[in-house]
C-alpha positions as CSV (number, residue, x, y, z in Angstrom):
1,M,93.7,116.0,114.0
2,P,94.8,117.5,110.7
3,T,94.4,121.2,110.0
4,K,92.4,122.5,107.0
5,L,95.6,123.3,105.2
6,E,97.0,119.8,105.8
7,N,93.8,118.2,104.6
8,D,93.8,120.5,101.5
9,V,97.3,119.2,100.6
10,R,96.3,115.6,101.1
11,V,93.2,115.9,99.0
12,A,95.0,118.0,96.3
13,F,97.7,115.3,96.0
14,D,95.2,112.5,95.6
15,R,93.2,114.5,93.1
16,A,96.4,115.4,91.1
17,I,97.3,111.7,91.0
18,E,93.9,111.0,89.6
19,G,94.3,113.8,87.0
20,A,91.3,115.7,88.5
21,I,93.3,118.8,89.2
22,S,96.5,120.4,87.8
23,S,99.9,120.3,89.4
24,E,99.6,124.1,89.8
25,E,96.6,123.6,92.1
26,L,98.6,121.1,94.1
27,V,101.5,123.5,94.4
28,T,99.2,126.2,95.6
29,A,97.9,124.0,98.4
30,V,101.5,123.0,99.3
31,R,102.7,126.6,99.4
32,A,99.9,127.7,101.6
33,L,100.6,125.0,104.1
34,V,104.4,125.7,104.1
35,R,103.8,129.4,104.7
36,D,101.6,128.4,107.7
37,L,104.1,125.9,109.1
38,K,107.0,128.4,108.7
39,T,105.1,131.1,110.6
40,Q,104.7,128.6,113.4
41,G,108.5,128.4,113.6
42,R,108.8,124.9,112.1
43,A,112.2,124.0,110.8
44,P,112.5,123.2,107.0
45,E,113.2,119.6,107.6
46,S,110.1,119.3,109.7
47,V,108.0,121.0,107.0
48,I,109.3,118.7,104.3
49,V,108.5,115.6,106.5
50,T,105.0,116.9,107.1
51,V,104.4,117.5,103.4
52,K,105.7,114.1,102.5
53,D,103.6,112.4,105.2
54,L,100.5,114.1,103.9
55,C,101.1,113.0,100.4
56,G,102.0,109.4,101.4
57,L,105.6,109.8,100.3
58,S,108.6,108.1,101.7
59,R,110.7,110.1,104.1
60,L,113.8,108.6,102.6
61,T,115.6,109.5,99.4
62,V,117.4,106.6,97.8
63,A,120.4,107.2,95.7
64,S,121.0,104.9,92.8
65,D,124.1,104.2,90.8
66,T,122.2,103.3,87.6
67,D,119.6,105.0,85.5
68,S,117.6,101.8,85.2
69,S,115.9,102.5,88.5
70,V,114.7,106.0,87.6
71,D,111.0,106.3,88.2
72,F,109.2,108.3,85.5
73,S,105.7,107.7,86.8
74,D,103.2,110.5,87.3
75,S,103.3,109.9,91.0
76,K,107.1,110.3,91.1
77,K,106.8,113.5,89.1
78,L,104.2,114.9,91.4
79,S,106.2,114.0,94.5
80,D,109.2,115.8,93.0
81,I,107.0,118.9,92.3
82,V,105.6,118.8,95.9
83,V,109.0,118.6,97.6
84,S,110.5,121.3,95.3
85,A,107.6,123.6,95.9
86,A,107.9,123.1,99.7
87,I,111.6,123.9,99.7
88,D,111.1,126.9,97.3
89,E,108.2,128.3,99.4
90,Y,110.1,127.9,102.7
91,Y,113.0,129.9,101.4
92,T,111.2,132.5,99.2
93,G,111.9,135.9,100.5
94,S,114.3,134.6,103.2
95,R,117.5,136.4,102.8
96,L,120.4,136.2,105.2
97,N,123.0,138.8,104.4
98,G,122.0,138.6,100.7
99,R,122.7,134.9,100.6
100,R,120.4,132.6,98.5
101,P,121.4,129.1,99.5
102,W,118.8,127.5,97.2
103,K,120.5,129.2,94.2
104,G,123.9,127.6,94.7
105,Y,127.3,128.8,95.7
106,S,128.2,130.4,92.4
107,S,125.4,133.0,92.9
108,E,126.6,133.6,96.5
109,L,130.1,134.2,95.3
110,E,128.8,136.7,92.7
111,D,126.9,138.5,95.4
112,L,130.1,138.7,97.5
113,G,132.1,140.0,94.6
114,S,129.6,142.8,93.9
115,A,129.4,143.7,97.6
116,R,133.0,144.7,97.7
């Protein structure tokens, strides 16, 4: 049985697709769910799969070698926003020895240089 937060994400995604709510409201629901799942000790991969399932998104990411298959639909844009928000929320405030893996290696190298 889905929790209230899971139901909130499912409903928010459907309403955002319909244009009944803003993407910010959807992101707020996703972030609340991610915080809850993280406090339960769920791994980031599991959290992303849960969010994708609730939004009816494919668990697979397909790479393409041409730009002709790029999807610019509102649904695709919202799915990208949802996944990005889930990743961002999972790692917000999470610092291991000053590392910020979501920011990229150049930032990490800068951090190491300033720590010396």
